[in-house]
C-alpha positions, 0 to 999 in steps of 0.5 A: 482166713489165709495163713499166708506170709504178709509183708507191709510196705509203708509208703510213708516211710519211704518218702521220709527216707527220701526226704532224709537223704535228701537232707543229707546231700542238699546240693545234689539231685537224686536218682532213686535206684529202683532196679530189682523190682524196687529192691522187692518193694515194687518197681512202680509202686515205689517210683509213683510214691517218690514224684520228687525224685529227680529221676530213677535208676534201673538196671535193665531195659524192661524195668525202664519201659515198665516205668514209662508204661506205668506213667513215670515221666522223670528221667530214667537211667539204664545203669547197665547200658545196652548191648543190642544196637536194636535197643538204642532206637527203643531207648531214644523214642522212650527218653531213656537215658543210658550208661555207656561203659564200654568201647563197643557201645560207642562204636554202635552209637557212631554206627547208628546215631539215635533220633531223637538224641539219647541221653548218655551217662559215660561211666569210668572204672575206678577200681571196682573192675566191674563196669566202666571205661579205664584210663587208656579209653576214657579221653577218646571215648568221651571225645568221640560221644562229644562229636556223635550225632544224635548223643547228649552227654549228661554226666559222668559217674563211677561206682564205689566198691567199699563205701560200706567200710567207711574207714577204708581207704580204698574209697578216698583212692577211687574218688581221687581217680574219678576226679583225675579221669574227668578233671577236663570234662564239663560234665555234672558228676556221680559218684555216691551210692547209699553208703556214700551219701551218709559218709561225707559230702565230698562224695555227693557231686552233682548226682547222688544215687541212693538204693538201699537207704531209701528202703530203710535199711543201713548201707554199712556193713555194721550199724542199723538204719535207725542210726541214720535216721531211717525208718523200715519200709518193709515188714515180714510177718507170719502167723502162729500156727500151733503152740508146742510144749517140749520135754527137756531133750526133745527136738524140733524140725528136720534132722533134730538139729535143735534139742531143748536144754529144759522143759520149754514151749515153742511157737510154730510160725507159717513162714519158711523159705518158700516165702523167702525167708533164708533156710540157713538162718541159724539157732538164735536168729531173732523173731519178734512175738508179742513185742518180745525178741524171741529165738529161731530154733531148728532148721527153717522148713519150707512152710514153717519155722519154730520159735522158742518162747520165753515164759512170759510169752504166750501167743494165741493162734493166728497171732503175728510174729515179726520176721523182720522190719518194724521193731526188728531191723533186717540188717540183724537178721541178715548178719545172723544168717550170714547174708546181706539185707539186699537178698532178704527183701529182694527174694520174697516170693510171690505167695507172700501176701503185700499190703501197702500202707499209705499214710 
């Protein structure tokens, strides 16, 4: 039997999370964000599992085209927009909508009016200072797009920089700027990411754009998805390939960075950084084995990691340990490793065997 790491993807949990978000923002349409290969869960797999989504958000044109080629018929929005005039006609022909966030994009559209008409989401910079039109350009670019042949304005949007910190006043400042810049425009509005969906309804407007929450992960800097009524979609598992007895003072792994403070036992689990598990996860990072929380010890290797076993846990060879997911929230692993859950679920490598549960 293969000893490869295994990730199960629970599409029932994905649909549960979608409905949970829908219930949180019942008056808004829902643009499900599936960029980065569906946050590591599979671009087409996620989109096909969500037929009730009002649309899908992607980062790159290749992602959008993959959805169309895979039979997805809902609206698709290219969130980073286009940079090459040659992409304009491709987007129009495939009925892929695009974000416009820069005056040069407006000039491209004026020089090359698309046929059929291209749906455009106009993006405002309300303080994140990444993408978006600022106050100096917003009204003029809106006017020019309104009169540009072959362009249909669909919505106005912005992106929140600190919505994962619910008490921070900057989110409310961004909301006020968003309303001020777009107050005279008769366009649907979109501001809320996953964190804002669960923060307050005043951020919801006409469209919400959940990403991380769809996959059963809390979008907040603190807290867990279960507290929001979300279920994990991805569970990463690895098999126990050895059980070792260590005497007090003996070390494990490269560099001998951890030494046993007493006679103890270790389980060696066949998961490592070549699978996408974080190499810098420290001693004490939790691993679930036999339904009990155990502790990672020593350095994570390319193919293996070591887990200290409490006396009541006696795994057999081939038994599976849970690295994150069902019973072990990925948020906790990310915090222990000094990173964010996005990075963990997006960075699984191709050698991890994927199994889909669709119940």
